[in-house]
N, C-alpha and C positions, 0 to 999 in steps of 0.2 A: 264727542259723538253728536250727530244731528238729532233734532227733536222729532224728525219724521221717521216712523217705523216702516215706511215704504222705501226709504232710500236704500239702494243696493239690492232690492228684492225684485221678484218677477214683475211687480206692479210698475216698475220703472223700465221694464224691457218691452221690446216689440214682440209680436208673435213669431216673427222670423228668427229673432235672437233666441227665443225659447225653443223653437224647432231645432236650431243648430246645436244648442246645448244638449237636447235630448238625443240627437243623432250621435253625439260623442260619448254617450253613456255617463253623463255628468251626474254627480251626487246631488241630491235634493235635501236641503235642510227645511224643517217645518217647525218653527217656534210655536209652542202651544201654552197659552197662559189664561189669565182671567182678569176681569175688572173687579177689583176688591178694595174695600176700605183698608187703609194703612195708617191708622191713627189720625190725630188731628193735624199732623205736621207733614204728611206726604200725600201725593195724588193717588187716585183710584187705579191708575194705569201702571203703578210701580212694577208689577210682575210682567206686564207686557213689554215695558221698556227693558227690563232685565233680560228676558228671554231673547229679545231682539239683539241686544248688545252682546250677549255671550255668543249667540249664533254668528253674528257679524265678525267677531274676533276669531272664532274658530275657522270661518271661511278664509279670513286673511292669512292665518297661520298655515292652513292647508295649501293655499295658493303659493306660499313661499316654498312649499315642498313639491310643487308641480302637480298638485291635485286640484282640479277644477270643481266648483260647486255653485249651485244657485239656491236662492232662499225663497220659499213661499211666503207671501205676506202673513204676518202673525195672526194666529187664531186666538180669540180672547173671550169666547163664550163658553168657558169651561165650568167646573163645579166648585162652588164655595160652600162647604159644609160647616167648617169651624166658625166662620164669620157670617153665616147666613142671616143672623138677626140684625146685622148692622145695615144702615142705609148705604147704598152704593155698592153692596156686594151682590152683583148679578150672579145668578146660578141657573143651571139647566138640569134636566133629567139626564141620568146616565145614558138612556137609550137615545135621547136627542143628540147629545155630544158624540156618542159613538157613531151614529148613522152619518152625521155631518162629516166627521173626520174620515170615515171610510169613503164617502162619496168624493171628497176632495182628493184623496189618494188614488181613487179609481180614475179620476181625470188625469192625474199625472201618468198613470200607467197607459192610458189611451194615447197620450202624447208621445210615449216612448221611453219614459223614465222608469227605472226599475231598482233604484237603491235610494230609499227614503230614510232620513234620520230625524225623527221627532226630537225636539229639544224642549223639555218641560220647564216652565218658569215658575212653577207653583207646587208646593209640597203637600197640598191637601191629599189625603189618602185616596178618596174616591176619584178625584181628578186623575191621579196617576194610575189607578186601577183601570180606568177606562182606556187610557193610552196604551197600557200593556195589552189589554184585550184586543184593541184595534190592531196593534202590531202582530199579535198572534194570529188573528183571523186573516189579516192580509197575507201572511206567509202561508197559512194552511189552505185557505179557500180561494184566494185570488192570485196566488203565485207571484206575489210582489215581495221583494226583499225590503222589509221594514225593520230597523234595529233602533231601539230606544236606549240611550245611555242613562244608567241609574247608578248611584253610589251603592256599594254592596250592602250597606245597612238597610237601604230602602228596598233592595232586592229581597233580602231576608224577611223584611217586614211584610212584604206581599206574598210570602210563601214560596218563592222561587229559589233555585240553586245558583243562578247566574250563568249556567251552562246552556240555557235555552238559546236557540239560534236567533230569536227576536230580541234578545237582551244583550246590551254591552255593559257588563258589570265593571264599575269604576271603583278602585280601592279608596276607602275613606281614610286618607292619610293627611287630610287638611287639619292643621293645628289651629284650634280656636281657643282664645284666652279662657281660662277657668273663671267661672262666675258662681256666685252663691245661688243665683236663680237662672233659669233657662232664658235664652235670647233667640226666639224662633220666628217672631213676626213683628216687622216694623220697629225693631229694637236697634241695638248698637250697629250690627253689621249692615242691615238693609239701609238704615239711615245714612251711614258713612258711605256705603256703596253708591247710593243715589246722589249724594253730594259730590262724589268723585265724577260721576258720569252725566248727571242731569241736575246741576245745582239749582236751577231756577224752579225746579219742581218740589223743592224742599223748603219749608219754613224753618230755617236753621235757628233763628232766635227762639221760636216756640219750642223746638226740639230740646234746646238746652235747659228749658224750665221743667221738662217732664220728669216725673219721678219714676224710678224703676218699678216694675211689677214684682211681685214676690211669688211667682209661679215656679214650682220645682217639678222634677220628673214624677214625683208622687201625685201631682195634680193632673197628670196627663189623662187619666181615665175620666176625669170630669171635663177637662178642656176639650177633648176630642169628641164629646157628645154633641158638640155644635149647638147652633141656635141660641136660645135665651140662656141655656145652662152655661155655655162658654162665655156669653156676654157678661154674665154676673161675675165671672172670674177675671175678665179683662175688659172692664166697662169703658175704657178709653180707646179700645181698638188696637192696642199693641201689647206684645208680650216680650219684655226685655227692658233694655235701658237706652232709649233714644238719645239721652243726653251724653252718653259716653261715646263721643265721636272719635273714631280712630281711622283716619283716611288711609294711612299706610298699611294697616292691618287688613282693611277691607280690600285694598288693591291686591295685596298678597294672596288673600283667599280667592279672589276672583281670577287672578292669574293662574292659580293652581287648578281651579275648576276648568278653565279654558284649556290648559295644558294637558290635563288628564283625558279630557274628551277628545282632543285633537290626536293624542297618541293612540287612543283606542280605535279611532276611525282610520288612522293611517295603517294600523295593523289589520283592520278589517279589509281595507282595500287591497293590501298586499297579499 
């Protein structure tokens, strides 16, 4: 993959090309992520690169099926609650993020687009809460078809059924290796994934020296309080085992994510 998050997006298109895409009823993908610390071994833009990469791969797979799409340049001023005490974790208010996303989507509507698919590249609860609220409001108040793909466990976490017209519930059938401790941030999977796709943005030698955190699901109530409370639990800015690099497993997981979302969008279009 390129290191430019603009490559293949609207940013590299002319306005006449965007007009033509809109006139054909083309699907619009909207990667939404954050600038956030990812341990001492990875860059702050990890989630942005990830959301862009997944979106680009979905676009390619849909193109093979004869379904055209365009990509909005990635949005990266979302919400960092869990890591907010760390240097480099930019965060915004829920109202700020929500208003900005709606204004961007209203631009798309004005140009003639009416099927928007946000792709979240960040698992923070408040971040995704806002995206869901944006999709819901765009559908109910602005008559814009906005559908956000979320794994069914995330759908339930946010108190939804998955049958809402603004949600694309994706089954959580991705098999992740069993660990004694949870691996949810800048750990084995994210580190391996970034080495696969953006190797120059990972200090691999440093990653191999990092000790695993000992955070379990029982610690979630503390971890998810965010701020200095979370930082005391993960003082080095990662939660998992960055040294356990497994490139093939990371590729397998990423391929599953791309495949599930692609299938869901194909069914939506049909």
